[in-house]
N, C-alpha and C positions, 0 to 999 in steps of 0.2 A: 496492582493486575492498572492495566491500564486502559480507558476503551478509545476506541476509533472507528474509525469506514471503514467501507467494502463498497458501496457500489449500493448504487436498488436497482436498475436488471445486469447489475454481472455480465458488462461489455469489459471483449477485448482489449484492452488497452492498446495495446501495441498492435490493432487491426480497425478499431473506429475509429471513423471522424473526430480532428479535434473538436467541435459540433459539440458532440453528445460525450466525451469523455469528458468534457466543463462542466455539461450540465448535471455528468455525475457525480465530476466530485462538488459544486456549490449541491448539490442535492445530501450528500451527507455532513457537510458542514452545516445547513439545515439544521437536519436531524441531531446534529451536535452539538447547539450552541448553548443548552442550558449547564451542559460541561465542560469544565474548566478545558482550558486549550496552554497551550498547542495542542491534537489530537497529533494520529497517528496511524495510516493509511493501510489495506493489505489489498495490493493489485489485486484484481481479479485477475482468477490465473497465475497469480504471480506476475504476467506481464505489465510491466511500464509501456508507453509510450514516450515523442520524444519530447512534448506541449508540456506531462500531465506531471512531472518536479516543477515546474514556473505559474502551475493551475494551482497546485496542492499548496503550495509558499503561500500564492495571495489569497486563497480562504483558508488559510490557519490555521492548516496542519505542520508540525514538524519535522514527521518521518515518514519513511513508509516502508515496507516491510513486499519485496519480492518471494518469492516461493521455494529458494534455492540455495540448501544449506553450502553455503557458501558467505566467506569473509564478506563483510563491507566492503563499499566503496565509497561513503560517504552514507548525509543521510536522508538521503529520497533512493537506496539502495542496498537496504537492509538487508540479511540473510534470516529465513525462518525457517527453524526444523520444528520437523514430523514424530516425535516419539514410535509414530506407528508402522512408520519410513522402516523397511532393514536397513537401511544403508544412518540409522543415528549413532548406532554409536561407536560406529569410524567417529563422527561427525564425531562424537564430544572425542576425538583424542588429536585434534587439530589446536 
């Protein structure tokens, strides 16, 4: 099991200005400080913003999950599979 962050206010990172996104990430890091790092982050609504990977790395996170059941393009764009999604079985075949 992995302990990670998700933000406090569940902002759309791809629409929010950089300052509130940075605050969400910083607040998550403070909350996780007692847990072994690096932590993971699940983007609220599965959406990342352009500055999020840099901000996450600076805050001590090691990877982040988006909300698409697709292959990873790197540590800040990991796929996330929802077992209740009707496409779940198709995802397993990839």
